[in-house]
N, C-alpha and C positions, 0 to 999 in steps of 0.2 A: 160254605162250610166244607173244606177239604184239606187234606194233608198237603203241606208244601215242602217240608224238609224233615229228614231224620238224621241226627248226628249219632255216630257210633263212637263212644268214648272208651278207647282201649285202656286208658289209665284206670278205669273202674272194673276191669276184668278181675274176677277173683283168682283166675288161673289162665294160663295159655296152653296147658298140657291136656285139657279135657274138652270134649265136645260141649257146647258149640264154639267155645272160645279158641279152639285150635283149627277152625275152618279157615282156609286161605282167603276167602272173600271178606271175612271180618278182620283179617290182618291188613288187607290191602285197601279197604274202604273206610274213609273217615266220615263221609256223609252222602246222602242221596237227596237230590232236589227234584221235585215233581213240578213240571211245567203245565200239566193238565190235571183235570179232576179225575181222569181215568188213567190207571197205570197197569202194566202187565209185568209180572215177574217171570222171566224165562231163563231156564238153565238146566243143566244136567241133574239127574237124580242125585241127591246127597250134597248139592251145592249150597244149600242154606235158604232156599226160597220160603219154604213153609216155616222154618225156624224163625226167620225174620218176621213173617206175617204174624206168627204167634206172639212174638215179643212186642210187636206194635200193639196188638190187641190187649195184651197184659198191661202195657204201659198206659193205654187209654181207658182201661176198665171195661173193655168190650167182652161180653160173655163168650166163652169158648165152649162149643158143644164137643163133648168127648165121649168116646167109648170107654169101657172099663179098662184100667191099666193092665198091661201084661206083666206077669212076674218075670223078672230078669235075673240072670245068673249073678250079675254084678251091677249094683246101683250106681248111677252117676248123679251126685248131689248138685252138679252144676247145670244139668240138662235144661232146666226151665228158668234160668236166671239171666238170660241175655237182656231181658227188658230193663234190668237194673243198670245197664250200661248204655242205654240209648235215651236221647232226648227227642221230642216230637214238636214240630211247629205246625199250627193250623191257621187257616184263614177263617175268621169269624167263629172260632171255637170248635171243639171236637164234635163228632157225630156219633150218637148212640147206635148200637146195633149188635149183631151176633156174628160169630165166625164159626164155620165148620169146614174142615178139610175134606179132601176128596173121598176118603173112606166113609166118613159120616154121610156125605151126599149120596154116595153109592148105596148105602143102607137105606137112606130116606127114599131114593128113587125106586128101589126094589119094593119097599113097603107100599108106595103109591101104586105101583104096577099090580101088586097082589091084591090091594084093596079094590082097584078098578075091575079086576077079573072076578073077584068074589061078590061084588055088589055093584053091578052096572048102573043102577038107579042113582047111586050116590057118587059115582066116580067123576073126577074132573074131566076125563075124556068124553063121557056122555054129555056132560053139561056144556062142553064146547061145541058139540055137534047139534045142539038144539036150535 
C-alpha cells in the first residue's frame, strides 16, 4: 500500500491568477511518479511542497492536524482547493493516517519536552532510560 502516481490536472484549476494555482511548479508539472515507498519533497521555501502534501492528504481523506487559522487581511478562496485538481494512484489501496506540518510538530515536540521536565516519572525520556 503506497502512492505510485499523482496527476495534476491544470484543466480543473478554478483560476491561474491566485495561489496555489499560480505557482510555477504546478504550471510545469503534469504528474509525479513514485518508484519507491518512501519519497522526499525538497525545494525552496514557498515552492509548493507543503501545499502539494496537503492536497494529497485532502484527496485521500487523511486527517490534517492544524492550528487555529490566522486572520488575514485578504482571504484567498482558492488556497485549499488544489486537491480538486489532482488524481492519485495507489498500489493495493490507500493508507489511512494523519498529517501534520512542521509547525504542528514543533508545538508537539515542545509539549513533550515540557511534559518530561514537569513529570520525569511519566516522561518518554525516563521510560527509555529504564
